[in-house]
C-alpha positions as CSV (number, residue, x, y, z in Angstrom):
1,W,163.1,301.4,104.0
2,G,159.5,302.0,103.6
3,G,158.8,302.7,107.3
4,R,158.3,299.0,107.9
5,H,161.5,298.4,109.9
6,L,162.7,299.5,113.4
7,L,166.2,299.0,114.8
8,A,166.6,298.7,118.6
9,S,169.7,298.4,120.8
10,S,169.7,296.6,124.1
11,S,171.5,296.6,127.5
12,L,172.8,293.2,126.6
13,G,174.8,294.5,123.6
14,R,172.3,293.3,121.0
15,L,171.0,295.0,117.9
16,T,167.6,293.8,116.8
17,L,165.8,294.5,113.5
18,Y,162.0,294.4,113.8
19,E,159.6,294.3,110.8
20,Q,156.0,295.6,110.9
21,E,153.4,293.0,109.9
22,D,149.9,294.1,109.0
23,A,147.3,291.5,109.7
24,A,143.9,291.9,108.1
25,G,141.4,293.2,110.7
26,S,143.9,293.7,113.5
27,A,146.5,296.2,114.7
28,P,149.9,296.1,113.1
29,S,152.5,294.1,115.1
30,L,156.3,294.0,115.2
31,T,158.3,290.8,114.6
32,A,162.0,290.4,115.3
33,V,163.6,289.3,112.1
34,Q,167.3,289.6,113.0
35,S,169.2,289.9,116.2
36,D,173.0,290.0,116.7
37,A,175.1,290.2,119.9
38,L,177.7,292.8,119.0
39,H,179.4,293.9,122.2
40,R,181.8,292.1,124.5
41,D,180.7,290.6,127.8
42,S,177.1,291.6,127.3
43,L,177.9,295.2,127.8
44,S,175.2,297.7,126.6
45,C,174.8,298.8,123.0
46,T,174.6,302.5,123.8
47,C,173.8,304.0,120.4
48,I,173.1,303.2,116.7
49,A,173.2,305.2,113.5
50,A,171.8,304.0,110.2
51,R,172.9,305.1,106.7
52,S,171.1,304.0,103.5
53,D,171.1,304.9,99.9
54,A,168.2,307.3,99.3
55,A,167.9,306.0,95.7
56,T,166.9,302.5,96.9
57,S,164.7,301.1,99.6
58,A,167.5,298.7,100.6
59,L,168.0,298.1,104.3
60,P,170.8,300.3,105.7
61,T,174.3,300.0,106.8
62,V,174.3,300.4,110.6
63,A,177.0,301.5,113.1
64,T,176.6,300.5,116.8
65,C,178.7,301.7,119.8
66,G,178.8,300.4,123.3
67,E,180.0,300.5,126.8
68,D,182.9,298.3,125.7
69,G,184.3,301.0,123.5
70,R,183.7,298.9,120.4
71,V,182.3,300.3,117.1
72,N,180.5,297.8,114.8
73,V,179.5,298.4,111.2
74,L,177.3,295.9,109.5
75,S,174.8,295.7,106.6
76,V,171.4,294.9,108.0
77,N,170.5,292.6,105.1
78,G,173.7,290.6,105.8
79,D,175.1,290.8,102.3
80,S,178.5,292.3,103.3
81,S,181.1,291.7,105.9
82,S,180.8,293.4,109.3
83,R,183.6,295.6,110.4
84,R,184.6,296.7,113.9
85,A,187.1,298.8,115.9
86,D,187.9,298.2,119.5
87,G,188.1,301.3,121.6
88,A,190.1,302.3,124.7
89,H,187.5,300.7,127.1
90,L,185.6,304.0,127.4
91,T,181.9,304.0,126.9
92,L,180.9,305.4,123.5
93,G,177.8,307.5,123.9
94,A,177.0,308.8,120.4
95,V,177.6,307.8,116.8
96,T,176.9,309.5,113.4
97,W,178.0,309.0,109.8
98,S,180.7,311.2,108.4
99,V,180.4,310.4,104.7
100,T,181.4,306.7,104.6
101,E,182.8,306.0,108.1
102,P,181.2,306.4,111.5
103,S,182.4,309.1,114.0
104,T,181.9,308.6,117.7
105,V,181.9,310.6,121.0
106,N,183.1,308.9,124.1
107,A,182.4,309.4,127.8
108,L,185.0,312.2,128.0
109,A,183.3,314.0,125.0
110,W,186.2,313.2,122.6
111,L,185.1,313.1,119.0
112,S,186.9,310.5,116.9
113,S,186.9,308.4,113.7
114,R,188.4,305.0,113.8
115,E,190.0,302.6,111.4
116,L,187.6,299.7,111.0
117,V,188.7,296.2,110.1
118,T,186.7,293.3,108.6
119,A,185.6,290.8,111.1
120,G,188.2,288.1,111.6
121,Q,191.2,290.4,111.0
122,Q,193.6,291.3,113.8
123,L,193.1,294.7,115.3
C-alpha cells in the first residue's frame, strides 16, 4: 500500500490504521485514520496479519487475534463486512494467512483454522 500506512494493535483490543503525512519543510508525521475496538472486555489485541492483492495498491484485509480468543477479519478500507470467530477463551498469540482464511496458534501452541461468520450472525 505504498509504504504510507501502518497498522498497530493495542492492549485495549483496538486496531489502528495510521497514514503518513508529508508536510513541506518538516518531518513526516503519522495520523490515525481509523481505529476499531475488536476484542471483548478491552482484552489485548495480541497479533495482526495483513493480506493484500499484489496487483493493486488497495488497503489489505486484516486478521487480528486477542487474549479473548477471538479472531477478527476485516477490510481496512471498510468496503466489506467484518467476520469473526470466538475462541475457547485461550489467548491467541500468532496469526497468519493460509490462502484465504487465517490460521492461529493459541497459548498451548495448537495450530488451528476456524470457521468465520459475518458480523451479526450467530456463532
